[in-house]
C-alpha positions in Angstrom: 71.9 87.2 -26.0 70.2 88.3 -29.2 71.9 90.8 -31.5 72.1 94.2 -29.9 71.2 97.5 -31.7 74.5 99.3 -31.0 73.4 102.4 -32.9 70.5 102.9 -30.7 72.4 101.7 -27.6 74.7 104.7 -27.5 71.7 107.2 -27.6 69.9 105.2 -24.9 73.1 105.2 -22.8 73.4 109.0 -23.0 69.8 109.4 -22.0 70.5 107.2 -19.0 72.6 109.9 -17.3 69.5 111.9 -16.5 68.1 111.6 -13.0 64.6 110.3 -13.9 63.9 107.6 -16.4 60.2 107.5 -17.4 61.2 108.3 -21.0 63.8 105.5 -21.1 61.3 103.1 -19.5 58.6 104.1 -22.0 60.9 103.6 -24.9 61.8 100.1 -23.6 58.1 99.2 -23.3 57.4 100.4 -26.8 60.3 98.5 -28.2 59.3 95.4 -26.3 55.7 95.5 -27.6 57.0 95.6 -31.2 59.3 92.7 -30.4 62.4 94.4 -31.8 64.5 92.2 -29.6 67.9 93.8 -30.2 66.7 97.3 -29.2 64.9 95.9 -26.2 68.1 94.3 -24.8 69.9 97.6 -25.1 67.1 99.6 -23.4 66.6 97.0 -20.7 70.3 96.9 -19.8 70.4 100.7 -19.7 67.4 100.8 -17.4 69.0 98.2 -15.1 72.2 100.2 -14.9 70.9 103.7 -14.6 69.7 105.7 -11.7 70.3 108.9 -9.8 72.5 111.8 -10.8 74.2 113.7 -8.1 76.8 116.5 -8.2 79.6 116.9 -5.6 82.9 118.8 -5.8 85.8 116.5 -6.5 87.9 115.5 -3.5 85.3 116.1 -0.8 84.7 113.0 1.4 81.4 111.2 1.1 79.1 111.9 4.1 77.4 109.0 5.8 74.1 108.2 4.1 70.7 109.0 5.7 69.6 106.1 7.9 66.8 105.7 10.4 63.1 106.1 10.7 63.3 109.9 11.1 64.8 110.2 7.6 62.8 107.6 5.8 61.5 109.1 2.5 58.2 108.7 0.8 57.8 105.2 -0.6 57.5 106.6 -4.1 58.5 110.3 -4.3 58.1 112.3 -7.5 60.8 113.2 -10.0 63.8 115.1 -8.5 65.3 118.3 -10.1 67.8 117.8 -12.8 71.3 119.0 -11.9 72.7 121.8 -14.1 75.1 120.3 -16.7 78.7 121.1 -15.8 77.7 122.2 -12.2 79.8 119.4 -10.7 80.9 115.8 -10.9 78.1 113.7 -12.6 77.4 110.2 -11.1 74.8 107.7 -12.4 73.8 104.7 -10.3 71.8 101.5 -10.9 69.2 99.5 -9.0 70.4 98.4 -5.5 71.3 94.7 -5.1 70.9 93.1 -1.7 72.8 89.9 -0.7 71.0 89.8 2.6 69.6 92.3 5.2 73.1 93.7 5.9 74.9 93.5 2.5 73.7 95.9 -0.2 75.5 96.8 -3.4 75.1 99.6 -5.9 76.7 100.0 -9.3 77.7 103.5 -10.3 79.6 105.4 -12.9 81.4 108.7 -12.8 82.4 110.7 -15.9 85.4 113.1 -16.0 88.3 112.0 -18.1 86.6 108.6 -18.5 83.6 106.7 -17.1 85.0 103.9 -15.0 82.3 101.5 -13.7 82.5 101.1 -9.9 80.4 99.7 -7.1 79.5 100.8 -3.6 78.9 98.2 -0.9 77.7 98.3 2.7 78.2 95.4 5.1 76.2 97.0 8.0 72.8 97.9 6.4 73.9 101.3 5.1 75.7 102.8 8.1 79.0 102.8 6.3 79.9 102.2 2.7 83.0 101.1 0.8 83.7 101.4 -3.0 85.6 99.4 -5.6 86.2 99.1 -9.3 84.3 96.7 -11.5 86.6 94.8 -13.9 84.7 95.9 -17.0 85.4 98.4 -19.8 84.7 102.0 -19.0 81.9 102.1 -21.6 80.3 98.8 -20.5 76.6 98.3 -20.0 76.4 96.5 -16.6 73.8 94.5 -14.8 75.1 93.9 -11.2 73.3 91.3 -9.0 73.9 90.1 -5.5 73.3 86.3 -5.2 74.6 85.9 -1.7 75.7 88.1 1.2 79.2 88.5 -0.4 78.7 87.0 -3.8 78.2 89.2 -6.8 77.5 88.6 -10.5 77.8 91.2 -13.2 76.7 90.8 -16.8 78.4 93.3 -19.1 79.0 94.3 -22.7 81.0 97.1 -24.2 79.3 99.6 -26.4 82.2 99.2 -28.8 81.7 95.4 -29.0 81.0 94.1 -32.5 77.9 92.1 -31.4 76.2 90.7 -28.4 78.4 87.6 -28.4 81.0 89.8 -26.7 78.8 90.0 -23.6 80.4 88.3 -20.6 80.0 87.5 -16.9 82.3 88.3 -14.0 81.7 87.2 -10.4 83.1 87.8 -7.0 82.7 85.6 -3.9 84.3 88.0 -1.4 82.2 91.1 -1.6 84.0 92.6 -4.6 87.6 92.3 -3.4 88.5 90.0 -6.2 86.7 89.1 -9.5 87.0 86.3 -12.1 85.6 85.8 -15.5 83.0 83.0 -15.6 81.9 80.8 -18.5 78.2 79.9 -18.4 77.6 76.2 -18.3 74.5 74.8 -20.1 72.4 72.4 -18.0 69.2 70.4 -18.3 68.1 71.6 -14.8 69.3 74.4 -12.6 71.1 73.2 -9.5 69.2 73.3 -6.2 70.2 76.2 -3.9 71.5 78.5 -6.7 70.0 82.0 -7.1 67.8 82.2 -10.2 68.1 85.6 -11.9 65.3 87.5 -13.6 67.0 88.9 -16.7 65.9 91.0 -19.7 64.9 89.9 -22.2 62.9 87.2 -20.4 63.2 83.4 -20.3 61.4 83.0 -23.7 64.4 84.8 -25.3 67.2 84.0 -22.8 66.9 80.7 -20.9 66.7 80.9 -17.1 70.1 81.3 -15.5 71.3 80.7 -11.9 74.4 81.6 -9.9 76.0 79.5 -7.1 75.9 81.8 -4.0 79.0 80.2 -2.6 81.4 80.2 -5.7 79.8 82.5 -8.3 79.7 79.7 -10.9 76.9 80.1 -13.4 74.5 77.6 -15.0 71.9 78.2 -17.7 69.0 76.0 -18.9 69.7 74.5 -22.3 66.2 75.5 -23.5 64.1 78.7 -23.3 60.6 79.0 -22.0 57.9 78.0 -24.5 55.7 80.9 -23.3 56.3 84.1 -25.3 57.3 87.5 -24.0 57.6 85.8 -20.6 59.0 86.9 -17.2 60.2 85.1 -14.1 58.2 85.5 -10.9 61.3 86.6 -9.0 59.4 87.3 -5.7 58.6 83.6 -5.1 60.8 81.7 -2.6 63.0 78.9 -4.1 60.9 76.3 -2.3 57.8 77.3 -4.3 59.4 76.3 -7.6 60.1 78.2 -10.7 57.1 80.2 -11.9 57.0 81.9 -15.4 54.2 84.1 -16.7 53.7 85.0 -20.4 51.7 84.4 -23.5 51.0 81.4 -25.7 50.7 83.2 -29.0 50.5 86.5 -30.8 48.9 88.2 -33.8 49.9 91.1 -36.1 49.0 94.5 -34.7 48.2 95.9 -38.2 51.1 98.2 -38.1 50.9 98.8 -34.4 52.4 96.8 -31.4 52.2 93.0 -31.4 49.0 91.7 -29.9 49.7 88.9 -27.4 47.2 86.1 -27.0 46.7 83.2 -24.6 47.8 84.5 -21.1 49.4 81.6 -19.2 51.7 80.5 -16.4 54.2 77.6 -16.1 55.8 76.1 -13.1 58.7 73.7 -12.7 59.6 71.9 -9.5 62.7 70.2 -10.8 64.9 73.1 -11.7 63.4 73.6 -15.1 63.7 70.1 -16.4 59.9 69.7 -16.8 57.1 72.3 -16.8 53.4 72.3 -16.0 51.3 75.0 -17.9 47.9 76.6 -17.3 46.2 79.0 -19.6 43.7 81.6 -18.6 40.5 82.3 -20.6 41.0 86.1 -20.5 43.8 88.4 -21.7 45.3 88.7 -18.2 48.3 91.0 -18.0 50.2 92.9 -15.4 52.3 95.1 -17.7 52.5 96.6 -21.1 56.2 95.6 -21.1 56.8 91.9 -20.5 54.9 88.8 -19.2 51.3 88.0 -18.6 50.0 88.0 -15.0 51.9 88.8 -11.9 52.4 85.5 -10.0 52.4 85.5 -6.2 52.9 82.6 -3.8 54.5 82.0 -0.4 54.4 78.3 -0.2 54.0 77.1 -3.8 50.5 75.6 -3.0 48.3 78.7 -2.7 49.2 80.7 -5.8 47.7 83.8 -7.3 47.8 85.1 -10.9 47.0 88.8 -10.7 46.6 91.3 -13.5 44.2 93.6 -15.4 41.6 93.0 -18.1 40.2 96.2 -19.8 41.3 98.3 -16.8 39.8 96.1 -14.1 41.8 94.1 -11.5 41.4 90.3 -12.0 42.6 87.7 -9.6 42.9 84.0 -10.3 43.7 81.6 -7.4 45.0 78.1 -7.1 44.9 76.1 -3.9 46.8 73.0 -5.3 50.0 74.5 -6.7 48.6 75.4 -10.1 46.8 72.2 -11.0 43.4 74.0 -11.0 42.4 77.6 -10.9 39.3 79.6 -9.9 38.6 83.3 -10.6 38.2 85.2 -7.4 35.6 87.9 -7.0 37.8 90.7 -5.8 38.3 93.6 -8.2 39.1 97.3 -8.5 39.7 99.9 -11.1 43.4 99.9 -12.0 43.3 101.5 -15.5 46.5 100.6 -17.4 48.8 100.6 -14.3 51.6 98.0 -14.0 50.7 95.4 -11.4 52.9 93.8 -8.8 51.7 91.2 -6.2 53.1 89.1 -3.4 51.7 86.8 -0.6 53.1 87.7 2.8 53.9 85.1 5.3 50.7 85.9 7.2 48.7 84.9 4.1 47.7 88.4 3.0 47.7 89.0 -0.8 49.3 92.4 -1.4 48.8 94.1 -4.7 50.5 97.3 -6.0 49.0 99.0 -9.0 51.5 101.4 -10.4 55.3 101.1 -9.9 56.3 104.7 -10.5 55.1 108.0 -9.3 53.9 108.8 -12.8 51.4 105.9 -12.6 49.9 107.4 -9.3 50.2 104.0 -7.6 47.7 102.5 -5.2 48.1 99.5 -2.8 45.4 96.9 -2.3 45.2 93.9 0.1 43.1 90.8 0.4 42.8 88.7 3.5 40.2 86.3 2.2 41.9 84.6 -0.8 41.0 87.3 -3.3 37.3 87.4 -2.7 37.5 91.0 -1.6 40.2 93.6 -1.9 40.6 96.8 0.1 42.8 99.9 -0.2 45.8 99.9 2.2 48.8 102.2 2.9 51.2 102.6 0.0 54.5 101.0 0.9 56.9 98.1 0.2 55.9 94.5 0.1 54.1 93.8 -3.1 57.4 93.6 -5.1 59.5 92.0 -2.3 62.3 89.7 -3.3 63.5 87.0 -0.8 67.0 87.2 0.5 68.8 85.3 3.3 67.1 86.5 6.5 64.2 88.3 5.0 63.1 90.4 2.0 64.3 93.4 -0.1 62.4 95.8 -2.3 64.1 98.6 -4.1 62.5 101.9 -4.6 64.1 102.3 -8.1 63.6 104.3 -10.2 61.7 106.9 -8.1 63.5 106.1 -4.8 67.2 105.2 -5.1 67.8 103.1 -2.0 66.4 99.8 -0.8 63.7 98.7 1.7 64.6 95.7 3.9 62.4 93.5 6.1 62.9 90.4 8.3 59.3 89.4 8.1 57.8 91.2 5.0 55.6 93.2 7.4 57.9 95.8 9.0 60.3 97.6 6.7 63.3 99.8 7.2 65.0 102.1 4.6 68.6 102.0 3.5 69.5 105.2 1.6 72.1 105.2 -1.2 75.5 106.6 -0.3 76.5 110.1 -1.3 79.0 109.2 -4.0 
C-alpha cells in the first residue's frame, strides 16, 4: 500500500461515526482527483468500514432484523436522523459482504471503554444473526470481504501504525470461528477460481489481488495496471475475464484537480499475465472518483463501456470481446451523476445514473444493444456482483442492508441486524 496520511486518517475516522457519509465520500473524491495517494487510501478505507449509527441501551438483546417483502425499504432512501450524542451505545457498521445468497457478513464497531472491531454474520439470509470478534487492533481501519460462503478476508491497519507497511491480512475459512494471518504471495497470474477483489486505491496503484475461497490464501499480481486511476469491473463474472477501466494519461489542472486523458479499458483472459487494451476517442468517464467508463458484460463477448461525456450518457459496445468497438446511439441527460452498468442474463443492459440519494438517481435500460435507452423502475441490478448461486448488491451508504437475487431479475432484501 502507498504511504498513509495518518494525521488526516484520525480526523476522517472520527467523521465516519456519523450516520450519513456524503461528506466523507466527497472528501475522498476530491483527494482522489488531486492524486494525493496517501490521503485517498485513508479516506477510502474509512468509507469501506463505515456505515449506520444506531443507539440501543446496553444489555438489551438484539431483536430479529426486518425481513420479507412487507418490510422492504426504498431502494435508496434519504439520509436518516443523526442520533443525539451520548443518548446510547454508538455502533458504526460497514458495507455488507455476501459469500452467497445465504451467508452475509457485516463489520461493526462499538465504542464504550474501547472500540473493539466485531462482525455480524447470518447463515440463513438474515433470519438470524451471530456475532464475533475480529482479530485486529481496536483502532484498526478494516475492509472486510466475503470470498466464499464461509470464507472471509479482512485487510486492516492500526491508526497508531508508523506507516502503511504495517497493514496486514487475516482470513477465516469457517465463517469467522477461527482466523489466521496471511502473507500475500506475488504471482505472474492470479489462480483460476480465486475471488478477485476490487480494492482502493485501484489496480494502477495496488496490483490486483485474489483470495482462495476454500483456504483464504492470498495472491497478488507482481505488476500494477498500466492504466492510470483505474478500477476493476467487479460486476463481471469470472468467466468473462478481468476487465479494468481507467485513463492512459493526465495533465496538470493548473492548480485544480488533475485532468485525466485517454479513457480506455483493458482485459486479461489469463489471470492478468497479458492484457489487451482499447482506447476511446472521447473522455468517457463513469465517476469523478476513480476509473474511466463503467464496464458491463455477462459473457465476455458482448461488452459495454458506459459513461458520460459533458453530461450526456454515452455507450460503446463490442460484440467480439473487446477487439472492436462501436458507439451506440442511445443517450440521455445524466449531468455529473456517477454511472453504474450491468448486463443481465436476459441480455438487457441496465444503467444506474446516481449511486446515492443526493445524486437523485435514475435507472435506464436498453434491450437493443444500446441503440435506445428507456427509463425503468429504480432498483438493484446495475451494480450487482456475482456470488455463488446468484447476485448481491448492497444499498450502502444510503441503505445499510443487502439485495440478493438468484437470477438478477427478482430481488429480495436482507436488513442489517439490530446490533
